[in-house]
C-alpha atoms as a printed R data frame, in Angstrom:
    type eleno elety resid chain resno      x       y       z
1   ATOM     1    CA   UNK     A     1 33.679 225.427 205.671
2   ATOM     2    CA   UNK     A     2 34.321 222.233 203.757
3   ATOM     3    CA   UNK     A     3 37.190 221.406 206.179
4   ATOM     4    CA   UNK     A     4 34.763 221.594 209.181
5   ATOM     5    CA   UNK     A     5 32.203 219.364 207.583
6   ATOM     6    CA   UNK     A     6 34.825 216.994 206.768
7   ATOM     7    CA   UNK     A     7 36.235 216.764 210.323
8   ATOM     8    CA   UNK     A     8 32.710 216.358 211.650
9   ATOM     9    CA   UNK     A     9 31.930 213.523 209.285
10  ATOM    10    CA   UNK     A    10 35.200 211.859 210.186
11  ATOM    11    CA   UNK     A    11 34.657 212.121 214.164
12  ATOM    12    CA   UNK     A    12 31.213 210.711 213.518
13  ATOM    13    CA   UNK     A    13 32.567 207.414 211.606
14  ATOM    14    CA   UNK     A    14 35.201 207.217 214.238
15  ATOM    15    CA   UNK     A    15 32.663 207.082 217.246
16  ATOM    16    CA   UNK     A    16 30.481 204.762 215.209
17  ATOM    17    CA   UNK     A    17 33.233 202.312 214.482
18  ATOM    18    CA   UNK     A    18 34.297 202.302 217.982
19  ATOM    19    CA   UNK     A    19 30.756 201.941 219.133
20  ATOM    20    CA   UNK     A    20 30.279 198.818 216.974
21  ATOM    21    CA   UNK     A    21 33.605 197.313 218.292
22  ATOM    22    CA   UNK     A    22 32.400 197.631 221.794
23  ATOM    23    CA   UNK     A    23 29.112 195.825 221.011
24  ATOM    24    CA   UNK     A    24 30.834 193.089 219.167
25  ATOM    25    CA   UNK     A    25 31.634 190.927 222.174
26  ATOM    26    CA   UNK     A    26 28.036 191.127 223.424
27  ATOM    27    CA   UNK     A    27 26.875 189.989 220.030
28  ATOM    28    CA   UNK     A    28 29.099 186.794 220.162
29  ATOM    29    CA   UNK     A    29 28.021 186.074 223.842
30  ATOM    30    CA   UNK     A    30 24.335 186.189 223.003
31  ATOM    31    CA   UNK     A    31 24.984 183.531 220.339
32  ATOM    32    CA   UNK     A    32 26.014 181.053 223.031
33  ATOM    33    CA   UNK     A    33 23.736 177.996 223.642
34  ATOM    34    CA   UNK     A    34 21.732 177.906 226.869
35  ATOM    35    CA   UNK     A    35 21.826 175.109 229.377
36  ATOM    36    CA   UNK     A    36 18.924 172.857 230.348
37  ATOM    37    CA   UNK     A    37 19.241 171.989 234.061
38  ATOM    38    CA   UNK     A    38 15.892 170.212 234.840
39  ATOM    39    CA   UNK     A    39 12.955 168.383 233.122
40  ATOM    40    CA   UNK     A    40 11.171 171.473 232.190
41  ATOM    41    CA   UNK     A    41 13.765 172.521 229.682
42  ATOM    42    CA   UNK     A    42 13.774 176.100 230.794
43  ATOM    43    CA   UNK     A    43 16.882 177.538 229.156
44  ATOM    44    CA   UNK     A    44 19.524 178.793 231.358
45  ATOM    45    CA   UNK     A    45 21.962 181.392 229.690
46  ATOM    46    CA   UNK     A    46 25.259 181.906 231.192
47  ATOM    47    CA   UNK     A    47 28.017 184.195 229.815
48  ATOM    48    CA   UNK     A    48 30.593 183.738 232.366
49  ATOM    49    CA   UNK     A    49 31.718 179.985 232.009
50  ATOM    50    CA   UNK     A    50 33.221 179.880 235.401
51  ATOM    51    CA   UNK     A    51 29.664 180.011 236.887
52  ATOM    52    CA   UNK     A    52 28.609 176.663 234.896
53  ATOM    53    CA   UNK     A    53 30.150 174.196 237.443
54  ATOM    54    CA   UNK     A    54 28.084 175.586 240.381
55  ATOM    55    CA   UNK     A    55 25.020 176.393 238.495
56  ATOM    56    CA   UNK     A    56 24.454 173.728 235.873
57  ATOM    57    CA   UNK     A    57 24.512 170.736 238.266
58  ATOM    58    CA   UNK     A    58 22.803 168.265 236.169
59  ATOM    59    CA   UNK     A    59 24.783 165.839 233.571
60  ATOM    60    CA   UNK     A    60 24.290 162.689 231.832
61  ATOM    61    CA   UNK     A    61 24.617 159.779 234.096
62  ATOM    62    CA   UNK     A    62 26.905 156.589 233.526
63  ATOM    63    CA   UNK     A    63 25.422 153.829 231.426
64  ATOM    64    CA   UNK     A    64 26.566 150.347 229.773
65  ATOM    65    CA   UNK     A    65 24.750 148.925 226.914
66  ATOM    66    CA   UNK     A    66 25.490 146.739 224.253
67  ATOM    67    CA   UNK     A    67 25.541 148.311 220.511
68  ATOM    68    CA   UNK     A    68 24.731 146.855 217.195
69  ATOM    69    CA   UNK     A    69 27.932 144.907 216.987
70  ATOM    70    CA   UNK     A    70 27.435 143.243 220.510
71  ATOM    71    CA   UNK     A    71 30.249 145.292 221.893
72  ATOM    72    CA   UNK     A    72 29.768 146.771 225.407
73  ATOM    73    CA   UNK     A    73 29.575 150.434 225.317
74  ATOM    74    CA   UNK     A    74 29.646 152.935 228.329
75  ATOM    75    CA   UNK     A    75 29.990 156.528 229.010
76  ATOM    76    CA   UNK     A    76 33.637 156.636 228.048
77  ATOM    77    CA   UNK     A    77 32.374 156.633 224.502
78  ATOM    78    CA   UNK     A    78 31.171 160.362 225.186
79  ATOM    79    CA   UNK     A    79 33.975 161.624 227.369
80  ATOM    80    CA   UNK     A    80 35.044 164.970 226.218
81  ATOM    81    CA   UNK     A    81 32.857 164.831 223.148
82  ATOM    82    CA   UNK     A    82 29.589 166.554 221.840
83  ATOM    83    CA   UNK     A    83 26.871 163.874 221.499
84  ATOM    84    CA   UNK     A    84 23.224 163.672 220.039
85  ATOM    85    CA   UNK     A    85 20.877 160.954 221.696
86  ATOM    86    CA   UNK     A    86 17.472 159.750 220.623
87  ATOM    87    CA   UNK     A    87 15.216 156.987 221.554
88  ATOM    88    CA   UNK     A    88 13.624 154.668 218.976
89  ATOM    89    CA   UNK     A    89 12.461 151.278 218.179
90  ATOM    90    CA   UNK     A    90 13.190 149.361 214.976
91  ATOM    91    CA   UNK     A    91  9.335 148.056 214.569
92  ATOM    92    CA   UNK     A    92  8.154 151.652 214.893
93  ATOM    93    CA   UNK     A    93  6.314 152.806 211.844
94  ATOM    94    CA   UNK     A    94  5.609 156.282 212.808
95  ATOM    95    CA   UNK     A    95  8.015 158.867 213.808
96  ATOM    96    CA   UNK     A    96 11.164 156.554 214.172
97  ATOM    97    CA   UNK     A    97 11.936 156.303 210.657
98  ATOM    98    CA   UNK     A    98 11.437 159.748 209.973
99  ATOM    99    CA   UNK     A    99 13.662 160.815 212.877
100 ATOM   100    CA   UNK     A   100 16.164 158.319 211.822
101 ATOM   101    CA   UNK     A   101 16.266 159.728 208.105
102 ATOM   102    CA   UNK     A   102 16.609 163.371 209.512
103 ATOM   103    CA   UNK     A   103 19.214 162.476 211.946
104 ATOM   104    CA   UNK     A   104 21.295 160.678 209.144
105 ATOM   105    CA   UNK     A   105 21.213 164.221 207.332
106 ATOM   106    CA   UNK     A   106 23.095 165.365 210.468
107 ATOM   107    CA   UNK     A   107 25.286 162.347 210.722
108 ATOM   108    CA   UNK     A   108 26.344 162.413 206.972
109 ATOM   109    CA   UNK     A   109 27.393 166.076 207.190
110 ATOM   110    CA   UNK     A   110 29.474 165.508 210.420
111 ATOM   111    CA   UNK     A   111 30.663 161.930 209.387
112 ATOM   112    CA   UNK     A   112 34.466 162.614 209.230
113 ATOM   113    CA   UNK     A   113 34.163 164.247 212.668
114 ATOM   114    CA   UNK     A   114 35.088 161.914 215.289
115 ATOM   115    CA   UNK     A   115 34.375 164.468 217.960
116 ATOM   116    CA   UNK     A   116 30.766 164.080 217.463
117 ATOM   117    CA   UNK     A   117 28.856 160.740 218.694
118 ATOM   118    CA   UNK     A   118 25.313 159.653 217.821
119 ATOM   119    CA   UNK     A   119 23.491 157.436 220.199
120 ATOM   120    CA   UNK     A   120 20.197 155.730 219.486
121 ATOM   121    CA   UNK     A   121 18.831 153.966 222.565
122 ATOM   122    CA   UNK     A   122 16.100 151.310 221.737
123 ATOM   123    CA   UNK     A   123 12.985 151.650 223.964
124 ATOM   124    CA   UNK     A   124 12.060 147.844 222.988
125 ATOM   125    CA   UNK     A   125 15.184 146.165 223.940
126 ATOM   126    CA   UNK     A   126 13.552 143.033 224.312
127 ATOM   127    CA   UNK     A   127 13.035 143.155 220.690
128 ATOM   128    CA   UNK     A   128 15.915 145.202 219.284
129 ATOM   129    CA   UNK     A   129 18.684 142.716 220.085
130 ATOM   130    CA   UNK     A   130 22.276 143.648 218.852
131 ATOM   131    CA   UNK     A   131 21.677 141.568 215.414
132 ATOM   132    CA   UNK     A   132 18.269 143.525 215.054
133 ATOM   133    CA   UNK     A   133 19.973 146.858 215.420
134 ATOM   134    CA   UNK     A   134 22.791 145.869 213.304
135 ATOM   135    CA   UNK     A   135 20.316 144.939 210.310
136 ATOM   136    CA   UNK     A   136 18.359 148.207 210.921
137 ATOM   137    CA   UNK     A   137 21.539 150.174 210.880
138 ATOM   138    CA   UNK     A   138 22.456 148.905 207.471
139 ATOM   139    CA   UNK     A   139 18.723 148.933 206.091
140 ATOM   140    CA   UNK     A   140 18.926 152.682 206.880
141 ATOM   141    CA   UNK     A   141 22.345 153.111 204.801
142 ATOM   142    CA   UNK     A   142 24.216 154.472 208.107
143 ATOM   143    CA   UNK     A   143 27.888 154.138 207.597
144 ATOM   144    CA   UNK     A   144 28.860 156.561 210.366
145 ATOM   145    CA   UNK     A   145 31.195 154.460 212.847
146 ATOM   146    CA   UNK     A   146 30.316 157.155 215.441
147 ATOM   147    CA   UNK     A   147 26.621 156.425 215.344
148 ATOM   148    CA   UNK     A   148 25.842 153.658 218.022
149 ATOM   149    CA   UNK     A   149 22.423 151.844 218.380
150 ATOM   150    CA   UNK     A   150 22.228 150.712 221.927
151 ATOM   151    CA   UNK     A   151 20.109 147.935 223.657
152 ATOM   152    CA   UNK     A   152 20.087 146.338 227.144
153 ATOM   153    CA   UNK     A   153 17.804 146.141 230.334
154 ATOM   154    CA   UNK     A   154 14.619 148.032 229.986
155 ATOM   155    CA   UNK     A   155 14.595 149.628 233.132
156 ATOM   156    CA   UNK     A   156 18.145 150.904 232.712
157 ATOM   157    CA   UNK     A   157 17.398 152.606 229.376
158 ATOM   158    CA   UNK     A   158 14.032 154.175 230.694
159 ATOM   159    CA   UNK     A   159 15.839 155.519 233.689
160 ATOM   160    CA   UNK     A   160 18.596 156.998 231.546
161 ATOM   161    CA   UNK     A   161 16.102 158.369 229.023
162 ATOM   162    CA   UNK     A   162 13.931 160.109 231.813
163 ATOM   163    CA   UNK     A   163 16.255 161.053 234.579
164 ATOM   164    CA   UNK     A   164 19.378 161.986 232.428
165 ATOM   165    CA   UNK     A   165 18.248 162.985 229.060
166 ATOM   166    CA   UNK     A   166 14.758 164.262 230.323
167 ATOM   167    CA   UNK     A   167 13.563 162.722 226.955
168 ATOM   168    CA   UNK     A   168  9.847 163.618 227.607
169 ATOM   169    CA   UNK     A   169 10.239 167.288 228.384
170 ATOM   170    CA   UNK     A   170  6.910 167.930 229.776
171 ATOM   171    CA   UNK     A   171  7.201 164.924 232.017
172 ATOM   172    CA   UNK     A   172 10.659 164.141 232.517
173 ATOM   173    CA   UNK     A   173 11.501 161.767 235.284
174 ATOM   174    CA   UNK     A   174  7.923 161.589 236.828
175 ATOM   175    CA   UNK     A   175  7.135 158.477 234.936
176 ATOM   176    CA   UNK     A   176  8.607 155.374 235.941
177 ATOM   177    CA   UNK     A   177  9.853 152.471 233.799
178 ATOM   178    CA   UNK     A   178  6.778 150.434 233.169
179 ATOM   179    CA   UNK     A   179  5.317 153.410 231.112
180 ATOM   180    CA   UNK     A   180  6.156 153.117 227.461
181 ATOM   181    CA   UNK     A   181  8.609 155.758 226.325
182 ATOM   182    CA   UNK     A   182  7.901 157.064 222.862
183 ATOM   183    CA   UNK     A   183  9.282 160.765 221.891
184 ATOM   184    CA   UNK     A   184 10.420 162.633 218.805
185 ATOM   185    CA   UNK     A   185 12.927 164.592 220.594
186 ATOM   186    CA   UNK     A   186 16.734 164.703 219.879
187 ATOM   187    CA   UNK     A   187 18.874 166.043 222.696
188 ATOM   188    CA   UNK     A   188 22.027 167.812 222.194
189 ATOM   189    CA   UNK     A   189 24.831 167.344 224.975
190 ATOM   190    CA   UNK     A   190 28.062 169.115 225.124
191 ATOM   191    CA   UNK     A   191 31.670 167.722 226.056
192 ATOM   192    CA   UNK     A   192 30.861 168.112 229.726
193 ATOM   193    CA   UNK     A   193 27.927 165.920 229.357
194 ATOM   194    CA   UNK     A   194 25.456 168.892 229.977
195 ATOM   195    CA   UNK     A   195 22.360 169.314 227.944
196 ATOM   196    CA   UNK     A   196 22.377 172.163 225.362
197 ATOM   197    CA   UNK     A   197 19.606 171.730 222.974
198 ATOM   198    CA   UNK     A   198 16.430 169.846 222.252
199 ATOM   199    CA   UNK     A   199 14.962 169.340 218.780
200 ATOM   200    CA   UNK     A   200 11.844 167.872 216.870
201 ATOM   201    CA   UNK     A   201 13.440 164.964 215.099
202 ATOM   202    CA   UNK     A   202 10.453 164.907 212.628
203 ATOM   203    CA   UNK     A   203 11.099 168.279 211.651
204 ATOM   204    CA   UNK     A   204 13.823 168.575 208.784
205 ATOM   205    CA   UNK     A   205 14.247 172.263 209.430
206 ATOM   206    CA   UNK     A   206 15.473 171.527 213.148
207 ATOM   207    CA   UNK     A   207 18.286 169.551 211.646
208 ATOM   208    CA   UNK     A   208 19.684 172.641 210.218
209 ATOM   209    CA   UNK     A   209 19.482 174.180 213.713
210 ATOM   210    CA   UNK     A   210 20.938 170.988 215.043
211 ATOM   211    CA   UNK     A   211 24.021 171.124 212.836
212 ATOM   212    CA   UNK     A   212 24.584 174.785 213.529
213 ATOM   213    CA   UNK     A   213 24.433 174.339 217.279
214 ATOM   214    CA   UNK     A   214 26.981 171.499 217.008
215 ATOM   215    CA   UNK     A   215 29.245 173.822 215.252
216 ATOM   216    CA   UNK     A   216 28.714 176.505 218.097
217 ATOM   217    CA   UNK     A   217 29.526 174.054 220.686
218 ATOM   218    CA   UNK     A   218 32.692 173.087 218.987
219 ATOM   219    CA   UNK     A   219 33.885 176.836 219.272
220 ATOM   220    CA   UNK     A   220 33.463 176.639 223.061
221 ATOM   221    CA   UNK     A   221 36.380 176.316 225.232
């Protein structure tokens, strides 16, 4: 009798273990980050990566701006790298300082990782010259050389913000470059220049999610 009970329990445990192993890949796949292909920021989950090229057609466009050191920076800086973008202006007294402080938490935790780039585009480029951005970066205590503060032609920055980064998620590219751009969003972009996450830069807890999502992207092939 005891032998029969033992055999039944053993069989049950073996079946349970096998069942768990079969479920494990699905759990891992569920952890994959979504893609965002349009201004509505509707998440698109794709488990078969071979489908991404055809189904996720939106990528960050080419750009060329001056950084805080008066060095011309273009899309080559994010080639095959994960990057986080936001849009600020140095004279902002509301959300921008908070966003910068919160993004610095992310930057400091990844400062030695050269595969991560941070891009802060000025939405008042006629004020935020390279020297102004340089002083701002220093005043904020930012030492990460992979964090670039960018300035240039207003229409170019605003077009990139709205048409590439979908910086205002509820409006996207429906606004033109004459309307002021002011958003708390941080945008996470993968190595193929596809948008993978959007975060509220004024919420400290979102920075934990951002760091975790960057780690997830690093594991993607």
